[in-house]
C-alpha positions in Angstrom: 0.0 0.0 0.0 1.3 3.4 -1.0 0.6 6.1 1.7 1.3 9.8 1.1 0.3 13.2 2.3 -0.7 15.8 -0.3 -2.0 19.4 -0.3 -5.5 20.3 -1.3 -6.6 19.7 -4.8 -10.1 20.4 -6.1 -10.5 16.7 -6.8 -10.4 16.1 -3.0 -13.0 18.7 -2.0 -15.8 16.2 -1.7 -13.6 13.9 0.5 -12.8 16.8 2.8 -16.5 17.3 3.4 -17.4 13.6 3.6 -14.7 12.6 6.0 -15.6 15.4 8.4 -19.4 15.1 8.1 -19.0 11.4 9.0 -17.3 12.0 12.4 -19.3 15.1 13.3 -22.6 13.3 12.6 -21.4 10.3 14.6 -20.6 12.3 17.7 -22.5 15.5 17.5 -24.7 17.5 15.1 -23.6 19.4 12.1 -23.5 23.2 12.8 -23.6 26.2 10.5 -19.9 26.8 11.0 -19.2 23.2 9.8 -21.2 23.8 6.6 -19.4 27.1 5.9 -16.0 25.3 6.2 -16.8 21.9 4.6 -18.9 23.1 1.7 -16.4 25.9 0.8 -12.9 24.6 1.6 -11.1 27.0 -0.6 -12.8 30.1 0.9 -12.5 28.6 4.4 -8.8 27.6 4.5 -6.9 28.4 1.3 -8.0 32.0 0.5 -7.0 33.3 4.0 -3.6 31.7 3.6 -4.0 28.2 5.1 -3.9 24.7 3.7 -5.7 21.5 3.7 -3.8 18.2 3.8 -4.9 14.7 2.9 -3.6 11.2 3.7 -3.9 9.1 0.6 -3.8 5.3 0.5 -3.1 4.3 -3.1 -4.4 7.6 -4.3 -7.6 7.5 -2.2 -8.2 10.1 0.5 -8.6 8.4 3.9 -7.8 11.4 6.2 -7.8 15.1 6.1 -7.1 18.3 8.2 -7.1 22.0 7.7 -4.7 24.6 9.1 -6.3 28.1 9.0 -4.8 31.4 9.9 -6.3 33.4 12.8 -5.1 36.8 13.7 -4.8 37.4 17.5 -3.4 40.6 18.9 -0.4 40.3 21.2 -0.9 41.4 24.7 1.3 44.4 25.4 2.3 44.7 29.1 0.7 47.9 30.6 4.1 49.3 31.7 5.6 48.8 28.2 2.5 50.3 26.5 2.8 53.4 28.7 6.4 53.9 27.5 5.5 53.6 23.8 5.0 56.7 21.7 1.4 57.6 21.1 -0.5 56.5 19.1 0.6 52.9 19.5 -0.3 50.0 17.3 -0.4 46.7 19.0 1.9 44.1 17.4 0.1 40.9 16.4 1.2 37.4 16.6 0.7 34.8 13.9 -1.7 32.2 15.0 -3.1 29.2 13.0 -6.0 27.0 13.9 -5.7 23.2 13.5 -9.2 22.3 12.3 -11.4 19.7 10.7 -9.2 16.7 11.3 -10.8 13.4 10.2 -9.6 9.9 9.4 -11.9 7.3 8.0 -13.0 5.0 10.8 -11.6 1.8 9.2 -8.2 3.6 8.9 -7.9 4.9 12.4 -5.1 3.7 14.6 -2.5 3.8 11.8 -0.9 7.1 12.9 -2.6 9.1 10.1 -3.8 11.8 12.5 -0.3 12.4 13.8 1.0 12.5 10.2 -1.6 15.1 9.3 -1.0 17.2 12.5 2.8 17.2 11.9 2.2 18.5 8.3 0.0 21.3 9.8 2.6 22.2 12.4 5.4 22.3 9.8 3.2 24.5 7.6 2.4 26.9 10.4 6.1 27.1 11.3 7.0 27.8 7.6 4.5 30.7 7.7 6.2 32.2 10.7 3.4 31.3 13.2 3.9 31.9 16.9 1.2 29.5 17.9 -1.3 26.9 16.8 -4.7 26.5 18.5 -7.6 24.2 18.2 -11.1 23.7 19.5 -12.3 20.2 20.5 -14.6 18.4 22.9 -13.3 16.4 25.8 -15.3 13.2 24.8 -12.8 12.8 21.9 -10.2 11.0 24.0 -7.9 9.7 21.2 -7.7 13.2 19.7 -6.9 14.7 23.2 -4.1 12.2 23.6 -2.7 13.2 20.2 -2.8 16.9 21.0 -1.4 16.5 24.5 1.5 14.3 23.2 2.3 17.1 20.7 2.5 19.6 23.5 -0.9 21.3 23.2 -2.1 22.7 26.5 -5.7 23.3 27.5 -6.6 26.9 28.1 -9.7 28.8 29.1 -12.4 28.1 26.6 -13.3 31.2 24.7 -14.6 30.1 21.3 -18.3 30.4 20.6 -18.5 29.1 17.0 -19.5 25.6 18.0 -22.1 24.3 20.5 -20.1 21.1 20.8 -16.8 22.8 21.6 -15.9 22.7 25.3 -12.1 22.7 25.2 -9.5 25.0 23.6 -5.9 24.0 23.3 -2.8 26.0 22.3 0.7 25.1 21.3 3.5 27.7 21.3 5.8 27.1 18.3 9.6 27.5 18.8 
């Protein structure tokens, strides 16, 4: 069996949607934010400067993930801000979101999620990202194990895009 990881190609758009709709419908319900992302992958991930990766087995997509840029202002310490000339423009840090990871159920347990995540982290680093974040749910134990092993740390949940989301995780890139 030939296994490879490739970047998005229009021929894989339907697989991006199908793989993700499968797990979402299995554990949760499909939400409007899901539809926006899955039905328009180019607009969702590629146009803003992100990427979508696929694991292919003999040319067939069996796993996918998106890495999507998010702009988050850097916090400027109050004392430093007071010493800056006015007006001051806050610097921003480059943050990407790891999103829409899915592996076909009969292909899980083969390390494909880690392979996909590693491609996303490499992509984010190549783009000069300071951090990668993700939103998940604590019932997805295998995913949590993967993220924790990669160094992601749970933070205060602040994302309101998904009803199912109850956990936000961040990884500072070196």
